[in-house]
C-alpha positions as CSV (number, residue, x, y, z in Angstrom):
1,M,13.3,51.8,8.4
2,K,12.4,55.5,8.0
3,L,9.8,56.6,5.4
4,T,10.0,59.9,3.7
5,T,6.1,60.8,3.9
6,E,3.9,60.5,7.0
7,K,0.9,58.1,6.7
8,N,-1.8,57.4,9.3
9,V,-1.9,54.2,11.2
10,L,-4.7,53.2,13.7
11,I,-4.0,50.5,16.4
12,V,-6.8,48.9,18.1
13,G,-5.8,48.1,21.7
14,G,-3.1,49.2,23.8
15,G,-1.5,46.1,25.1
16,L,2.2,45.6,24.9
17,G,2.4,44.2,21.3
18,G,0.3,47.4,20.2
19,L,2.4,49.8,22.0
20,S,5.5,48.2,20.6
21,A,4.1,48.4,17.0
22,A,3.0,52.1,17.6
23,I,6.6,53.0,18.6
24,H,8.4,51.1,15.8
25,L,5.7,52.7,13.2
26,R,6.2,56.2,14.6
27,L,9.9,55.8,14.2
28,A,9.4,54.8,10.6
29,G,7.6,58.0,9.9
30,F,3.9,57.3,10.4
31,A,1.4,59.2,12.3
32,V,0.0,56.7,15.0
33,S,-3.1,56.7,17.0
34,V,-4.0,54.0,19.6
35,Y,-7.6,53.4,20.7
36,E,-7.8,51.5,23.9
37,A,-11.3,50.2,25.2
38,N,-10.4,50.4,28.9
39,A,-9.3,53.1,31.3
40,R,-5.6,52.3,31.0
41,V,-3.3,50.7,28.5
42,G,-1.4,47.5,29.0
43,G,-3.8,44.8,28.0
44,R,-3.4,41.6,29.9
45,A,-0.6,43.6,31.9
46,N,-3.0,45.7,33.7
47,L,-3.3,47.1,37.2
48,I,-5.8,46.8,40.2
49,E,-5.3,49.3,43.1
50,R,-7.1,48.9,46.4
51,D,-6.8,49.8,49.8
52,G,-3.1,50.6,49.4
53,F,-2.5,47.4,47.6
54,R,-1.3,47.2,43.7
55,F,-1.5,44.1,41.7
56,D,-0.6,43.4,38.1
57,T,-3.5,41.7,36.6
58,G,-1.5,39.2,34.2
59,P,2.2,38.9,34.0
60,S,4.0,38.9,37.2
61,L,7.6,39.0,36.3
62,L,9.9,40.3,33.4
63,N,12.1,38.0,31.5
64,Y,14.6,38.6,28.8
65,P,15.2,42.3,29.7
66,W,17.2,42.7,26.7
67,V,14.2,42.8,24.3
68,F,12.8,45.8,26.2
69,E,16.3,47.5,26.1
70,Q,16.3,47.0,22.3
71,L,12.8,48.7,22.2
72,F,13.9,51.9,23.8
73,A,17.2,51.7,22.0
74,A,15.4,51.9,18.6
75,A,14.1,55.2,19.8
76,G,17.7,56.3,21.0
77,R,16.7,56.0,24.7
78,N,17.7,53.8,27.8
79,L,15.1,51.6,29.3
80,H,16.9,52.1,32.7
81,D,16.1,55.7,32.6
82,Y,12.3,55.0,32.5
83,V,12.0,51.7,34.3
84,K,13.9,50.6,37.5
85,L,14.4,46.8,37.4
86,L,14.5,45.1,40.8
87,P,16.2,41.3,40.7
88,V,14.0,38.4,41.7
89,E,16.5,36.1,43.1
90,P,16.1,33.0,43.7
91,S,13.6,33.3,40.9
92,V,11.2,30.6,41.0
93,S,10.4,27.8,43.6
94,F,8.6,24.7,42.7
95,Q,6.7,22.5,45.3
96,W,5.0,19.1,45.0
97,E,2.5,17.4,47.2
98,D,5.1,14.9,48.3
99,G,7.1,17.8,50.0
100,T,9.7,17.9,47.5
101,R,11.0,21.4,46.8
102,F,13.2,22.6,44.0
103,T,14.2,26.2,43.4
104,L,15.6,27.8,40.1
105,S,18.3,30.3,40.3
106,S,20.3,32.6,37.8
107,D,23.3,31.7,39.8
108,L,24.7,28.8,38.1
109,R,26.4,27.4,41.1
110,K,23.2,27.3,43.1
111,F,21.4,25.6,40.2
112,L,23.8,23.0,40.1
113,E,23.3,22.5,43.8
114,E,19.8,22.3,43.6
115,C,19.9,19.7,40.9
116,E,22.5,17.7,42.7
117,R,20.3,17.6,45.9
118,L,17.3,16.0,43.9
119,E,19.6,14.1,41.6
120,P,23.0,13.2,42.7
121,G,25.5,13.0,40.3
122,S,23.8,15.2,37.8
123,R,26.3,18.2,37.5
124,P,27.8,16.8,34.1
125,A,24.1,16.4,32.7
126,V,22.9,19.5,33.9
127,L,25.9,21.4,32.4
128,A,25.3,19.5,29.1
129,F,21.6,20.6,29.1
130,M,22.6,24.4,29.7
131,R,25.0,24.2,26.7
132,D,22.3,22.7,24.5
133,A,19.5,25.0,25.8
134,E,21.9,27.9,25.1
135,A,22.5,26.8,21.6
136,K,18.7,26.3,21.0
137,Y,18.1,30.0,22.5
138,R,20.6,31.6,20.2
139,I,19.3,29.9,17.1
140,A,15.6,30.6,18.2
141,F,16.4,34.3,18.4
142,E,18.9,34.9,15.9
143,K,17.3,32.9,13.2
144,M,14.0,31.9,13.8
145,V,11.9,34.1,16.1
146,S,12.8,37.7,15.2
147,R,12.1,38.0,11.4
148,N,9.2,37.9,9.4
149,V,9.0,34.8,7.0
150,D,6.0,33.4,5.5
151,N,7.5,30.0,3.8
152,P,8.2,27.2,6.1
153,V,10.9,25.7,3.9
154,R,12.7,29.2,4.0
155,W,12.0,29.5,7.5
156,L,14.0,26.2,8.4
157,G,16.1,26.7,5.5
158,A,17.9,29.6,7.2
159,L,19.3,26.8,9.7
160,G,22.5,24.6,8.8
161,A,22.1,21.0,9.3
162,S,23.8,20.9,12.7
163,E,21.5,23.9,13.8
164,L,18.2,22.1,12.4
165,R,19.1,18.9,14.6
166,R,19.7,21.0,17.6
167,T,16.2,22.5,17.5
168,S,14.7,19.1,18.8
169,I,11.4,20.3,17.1
170,W,10.5,16.5,16.5
171,R,11.1,15.4,19.9
172,S,8.9,16.5,22.8
173,L,9.7,18.9,25.6
174,D,9.6,15.9,28.1
175,G,11.6,13.8,25.7
176,Q,14.4,16.3,25.5
177,L,14.4,16.7,29.3
178,R,14.7,12.9,29.6
179,R,18.2,13.0,27.8
180,Y,19.5,15.0,30.8
181,F,17.4,14.4,33.8
182,K,16.5,11.1,35.6
183,S,14.5,12.9,38.5
184,R,11.0,13.2,37.6
185,H,10.9,16.4,39.7
186,L,13.5,18.3,37.7
187,R,11.7,17.2,34.6
188,E,8.3,18.3,35.8
189,A,9.7,21.7,36.9
190,L,11.4,22.5,33.7
191,G,8.4,21.1,31.7
192,S,5.9,22.9,33.3
193,Y,6.2,25.9,31.3
194,A,4.3,24.2,28.5
195,M,1.2,24.8,30.3
196,Y,1.5,28.5,29.4
197,L,2.2,27.6,25.8
198,G,-1.0,25.8,25.3
199,G,0.2,22.2,25.4
200,S,1.9,19.7,27.5
201,P,5.6,18.8,28.0
202,Y,4.5,15.4,26.4
203,T,3.4,17.1,23.1
204,L,5.2,20.4,22.7
205,P,8.5,20.5,20.8
206,G,11.8,20.1,22.6
207,M,12.9,23.5,21.5
208,F,11.1,24.9,24.5
209,T,13.8,24.1,26.8
210,I,14.8,27.6,26.0
211,L,12.2,29.0,28.5
212,S,13.7,28.0,31.5
213,Y,17.3,28.4,30.4
214,G,16.1,32.0,29.2
215,E,15.0,32.8,32.7
216,M,18.3,31.5,34.4
217,A,20.4,33.1,31.8
218,Y,19.0,36.7,31.8
219,G,17.3,36.4,35.3
220,L,13.7,37.4,36.5
221,W,12.9,40.9,37.3
222,L,10.1,42.9,38.8
223,P,10.0,46.5,37.7
224,E,9.6,49.0,40.3
225,G,5.9,49.5,40.9
226,G,5.1,46.1,39.5
227,I,4.8,45.2,35.7
228,Y,2.6,48.1,35.2
229,G,5.8,50.2,36.0
230,L,7.0,48.7,32.8
231,V,3.9,49.7,30.9
232,R,4.2,53.2,32.3
233,G,7.6,53.5,31.1
234,I,6.7,52.3,27.5
235,T,3.8,54.6,27.4
236,K,6.0,57.5,28.4
237,L,8.2,56.8,25.6
238,A,5.4,56.5,23.1
239,V,3.7,59.9,24.2
240,E,7.3,61.4,24.0
241,L,7.5,60.2,20.4
242,G,4.2,61.8,19.5
243,I,1.9,58.8,19.4
244,E,-1.7,59.7,20.3
245,I,-3.1,57.4,22.9
246,H,-7.0,57.5,23.6
247,T,-8.3,55.6,26.4
248,N,-12.0,54.6,27.3
249,R,-12.4,54.5,23.5
250,P,-13.7,51.0,22.5
251,V,-13.7,50.2,18.9
252,R,-17.2,48.9,17.5
253,Q,-15.8,47.6,14.3
254,I,-13.0,47.7,11.8
255,V,-14.4,49.0,8.6
256,T,-13.6,47.4,5.3
257,E,-14.8,47.9,1.7
258,A,-14.2,45.8,-1.3
259,G,-11.6,43.8,0.7
260,R,-9.7,46.7,2.0
261,V,-9.6,48.5,5.3
262,T,-11.2,52.0,5.5
263,G,-10.9,52.9,9.1
264,L,-12.4,52.2,12.5
265,E,-15.9,53.0,13.8
266,L,-15.8,53.5,17.8
267,H,-18.7,52.7,20.0
268,D,-19.7,56.1,20.2
269,G,-20.4,56.2,16.4
270,T,-17.4,58.4,15.4
271,F,-15.3,57.2,12.5
272,H,-11.7,57.4,11.8
273,A,-10.4,57.0,8.3
274,S,-7.2,55.1,7.5
275,S,-6.2,52.5,5.1
276,L,-3.9,50.9,7.8
277,V,-5.1,49.1,10.8
278,V,-3.3,47.2,13.4
279,S,-5.4,45.0,15.8
280,N,-3.8,44.3,19.1
281,V,-7.0,42.2,20.2
282,D,-6.4,38.4,19.8
283,V,-6.5,37.4,16.0
284,P,-9.5,35.2,16.3
285,T,-11.5,37.9,18.2
286,T,-10.6,40.5,15.8
287,D,-11.7,38.4,12.8
288,T,-14.8,37.3,14.3
289,S,-15.9,40.2,16.4
290,L,-14.4,43.4,14.9
291,V,-14.1,42.8,11.3
292,N,-16.9,44.3,9.2
293,A,-16.6,42.4,5.9
294,D,-18.9,40.5,3.4
295,A,-20.5,37.0,3.9
296,R,-17.9,35.4,2.1
297,V,-14.8,36.9,3.8
298,S,-16.5,36.7,7.4
299,A,-17.3,32.9,6.7
300,S,-13.5,32.5,5.9
301,L,-12.3,34.4,9.0
302,R,-14.7,32.4,11.2
303,R,-13.3,29.0,10.1
304,K,-9.8,30.3,10.5
305,A,-10.7,31.4,14.2
306,E,-12.1,28.0,14.9
307,R,-9.0,26.1,13.6
308,T,-6.8,28.0,15.9
309,R,-5.8,26.2,19.1
310,M,-5.7,28.4,22.0
311,T,-3.8,28.3,25.2
312,P,-5.6,27.5,28.4
313,G,-8.0,29.9,30.3
314,V,-7.2,31.1,33.9
315,V,-8.8,31.8,37.2
316,T,-6.9,34.6,38.9
317,F,-7.1,35.8,42.6
318,Y,-5.8,39.0,43.9
319,W,-5.9,39.0,47.6
320,G,-4.9,41.8,50.0
321,V,-3.7,39.9,53.2
322,R,-3.2,41.1,56.8
323,G,0.3,40.5,57.9
324,E,3.2,38.8,56.4
325,V,3.0,35.4,54.7
326,G,5.8,33.2,55.9
327,N,7.3,30.3,53.8
328,L,6.5,31.8,50.5
329,G,8.7,33.7,48.1
330,H,8.1,36.0,45.2
331,H,7.2,33.3,42.8
332,T,6.1,29.6,43.7
333,I,4.6,27.0,41.6
334,F,2.7,24.1,43.1
335,L,2.6,20.9,41.3
336,P,0.5,17.9,41.7
337,D,1.9,14.5,42.3
338,D,-0.2,13.1,39.3
339,Y,1.4,15.8,37.1
340,R,0.7,14.1,33.6
341,A,-2.9,13.6,34.6
342,A,-3.3,17.4,35.4
343,F,-2.1,18.3,31.8
344,D,-4.6,15.6,30.6
345,D,-7.4,17.2,32.3
346,L,-6.6,20.6,31.1
347,M,-5.4,20.0,27.5
348,K,-7.7,16.9,26.5
349,G,-10.2,16.2,29.3
350,G,-12.1,19.6,29.2
351,R,-12.1,19.8,33.1
352,I,-10.5,22.0,35.9
353,P,-7.6,19.5,37.0
354,R,-8.4,17.3,39.7
355,G,-4.7,17.6,40.9
356,L,-4.6,21.4,40.9
357,P,-1.3,23.0,39.5
358,F,-1.1,26.8,40.1
359,Y,1.3,29.6,41.1
360,V,1.4,32.1,43.6
361,S,3.1,35.6,43.2
362,V,4.0,37.6,46.0
363,P,5.2,40.9,44.5
364,S,5.4,42.8,47.8
365,A,8.1,40.5,48.7
366,T,10.2,42.1,46.1
367,D,8.8,45.8,46.1
368,R,7.4,46.7,49.6
369,A,5.4,49.7,48.1
370,L,3.0,47.4,46.5
371,A,1.3,46.6,49.8
372,P,0.4,48.7,52.9
373,A,3.3,48.3,55.8
374,G,3.1,45.0,57.3
375,D,0.7,43.5,54.8
376,T,1.1,41.3,51.8
377,A,-0.1,41.4,48.1
378,V,-0.8,37.8,46.9
379,F,-1.7,37.0,43.3
380,V,-2.6,33.5,42.4
381,L,-3.0,32.0,39.1
382,V,-4.9,28.7,38.3
383,P,-5.0,27.4,34.7
384,V,-8.4,25.9,33.4
385,P,-9.7,24.8,30.2
386,V,-11.0,27.5,27.7
387,L,-14.6,28.6,27.9
388,S,-15.8,26.3,24.8
389,E,-14.4,23.2,26.7
390,L,-16.5,24.1,29.9
391,P,-19.8,24.7,28.7
392,G,-22.5,25.7,31.4
393,T,-19.9,26.0,34.2
394,D,-21.2,27.7,37.3
395,W,-18.3,30.0,37.6
396,D,-19.3,31.1,41.1
397,A,-19.2,27.6,42.2
398,A,-16.1,27.0,40.4
399,V,-14.4,29.9,42.2
400,T,-15.4,28.7,45.5
401,D,-14.1,25.3,45.0
402,V,-10.8,26.4,43.3
403,R,-10.1,28.9,46.3
404,A,-10.6,26.2,48.8
405,R,-8.3,23.8,47.0
406,V,-5.7,26.5,46.9
407,L,-5.8,27.3,50.4
408,A,-5.7,23.7,51.4
409,T,-2.6,23.2,49.3
410,L,-1.0,26.2,51.0
411,A,-2.0,25.0,54.5
412,R,-0.3,21.4,53.7
413,H,2.8,23.3,52.8
414,D,2.8,25.1,56.2
415,I,2.0,28.5,54.4
416,E,-0.4,30.3,57.0
417,L,-2.7,32.0,54.6
418,T,-6.1,31.3,55.7
419,A,-9.4,33.0,54.2
420,E,-9.9,35.1,57.5
421,R,-6.6,36.8,56.7
422,I,-7.7,38.1,53.3
423,R,-8.8,41.7,53.6
424,F,-10.1,41.8,50.2
425,E,-10.3,39.6,47.0
426,E,-10.8,40.3,43.3
427,V,-11.3,37.5,41.0
428,Y,-11.1,37.2,37.1
429,T,-12.5,34.0,35.6
430,P,-12.1,33.1,31.7
431,V,-15.4,35.1,31.3
432,E,-14.2,38.3,33.0
433,W,-10.9,38.1,31.1
434,R,-12.8,37.8,27.8
435,R,-15.2,40.6,28.6
436,R,-12.4,43.0,30.0
437,F,-9.8,42.3,27.1
438,G,-11.4,40.4,24.1
439,L,-9.4,37.1,25.0
440,Y,-10.8,34.6,22.5
441,D,-12.5,31.9,24.3
442,G,-11.3,33.1,27.4
443,S,-7.8,32.0,26.6
444,A,-5.2,33.6,28.7
445,F,-2.1,33.6,26.8
446,G,-3.4,33.6,23.2
447,A,-2.7,31.1,20.5
448,A,-1.1,27.8,21.5
449,H,2.6,26.9,20.3
450,N,2.1,23.5,19.0
451,L,4.1,22.4,16.1
452,L,1.4,23.6,13.5
453,Q,1.2,27.0,15.2
454,L,5.0,28.1,15.1
455,G,6.7,30.4,12.9
456,P,5.2,30.7,9.4
457,L,2.5,28.2,10.3
458,R,1.1,30.5,13.1
459,S,-1.4,33.2,12.3
460,K,0.6,35.9,10.2
461,N,0.7,39.5,11.4
462,F,-1.0,40.4,8.3
463,S,-4.6,39.6,6.8
464,K,-4.6,37.7,3.6
465,E,-8.5,38.4,3.2
466,I,-8.4,42.2,3.9
467,A,-5.7,44.5,2.6
468,G,-4.4,46.9,5.1
469,L,-5.2,44.8,8.2
470,Y,-2.4,43.8,10.5
471,Y,-2.1,41.9,13.8
472,A,0.0,42.3,17.0
473,G,0.0,40.5,20.4
474,A,-0.1,36.9,21.7
475,S,-2.0,35.2,18.9
476,T,0.2,36.0,16.1
477,T,3.9,35.8,15.4
478,P,6.2,35.1,17.0
479,G,4.2,34.1,20.1
480,T,3.1,34.8,23.6
481,G,4.7,36.5,26.6
482,M,5.8,40.1,27.0
483,P,8.9,39.7,25.1
484,M,7.4,37.9,22.2
485,V,4.7,40.5,21.7
486,V,7.3,43.5,22.0
487,L,9.2,41.7,19.3
488,G,6.1,41.0,17.4
489,G,5.1,44.8,17.5
490,R,8.6,45.4,15.6
491,Q,7.9,42.8,13.3
492,V,4.4,43.9,12.2
493,A,5.9,47.6,11.9
494,E,8.6,46.0,9.4
495,R,5.9,44.3,7.5
496,I,3.8,47.4,7.0
497,V,7.0,49.4,5.9
498,S,7.8,46.6,3.5
499,H,4.2,46.8,2.1
500,A,4.2,50.6,1.8
501,R,7.4,50.5,-0.6
């Protein structure tokens, strides 16, 4: 991918997608400058430090470590020389209001035992599920996710007939799970990943069984120092390669002329010229708030943004807790008994779910350095609708209500975490997420993964309207999540190289 002459690329935003794009572009021979609005790079994967506690603001676990190994290997480096990965095992625990518990593990024997406990006689079906999900995972990453394809026919045409059948894109995720599991608890646990993809297990494609499979097959990990330890490692690599990273340098606008990018204007009024810009800000935010174009193009970009289906927003709590918190592992997902109604409230009803699903992460359970000795760092994430579906919301009142409901749920599960034990608290509502990181409509995870926003039907990583404008991150291809945006950074670099030839 190496070019013979050096050309300048400007990147708006230093999230993981932008940093990945920067690294691959630098390796291709470009001069690369990153302009980040905040004091730290990382985007959603940012950091809060207070009173000896360290919190990752967004992602709380690392999955698919091979993606990050490939990023470093592309530069002739070894990920593990930059980042120490701590195993999180067992990986995820699920708990329901009726007292049922289920734990995922990357140890197949333990996973089979857990499934057998909830659904006696399920072993043959579980093994069949794992074989099917493994095949889907291989197809997805070898033929669907990791390449730039703009034509749906060509995209699916790369699959053989048996592989196309295997994708199950015409069947819902819940429908796919019903082929293997009778237990509603097993189906609900393995289907709950749909929430973070912007849909429900009753509407998203059956292909997404790869999510739970991928976590079990490759394990879940916490970088030493938290997820921000990964960000530091990637940033170190970028700087070693000669990439310029400018923090506290917010971009006012992406400047265009006659349908082409000409550079960036920063908030301080300085202008940086380039015919190539990569925006690591959400695609709809980029198109509606950053691009300075004529009225016709601006109207077209606004219409495209309004058509984009986004993933939910979130309310996140960062609690510094006095003492140890018993009966709570590193990562626990709490699900309501009326599981389907919670998805309906979230995805269709425009309301904070009456039966509240949420997850709790205790990173200090894996890395004790993330909290003062004897204390506990607790992160709570509660999905809520996007801002446009909650007009007029009093977020102070909403936070008070959600906090009380979370603490009440923990108490019902004999988890001794009361308000009095919380030494300090920070809270990000969708409004705060939008303000800090430019998240469109307060959406936490970028564009949704419904059938019409997969592969070549998703927002492309280049602008059709403005030559020289490219995109990285969770709202373009291949999708949301840390591994996907890192893969997407490579893909947008490949796109730029192909256009430059």
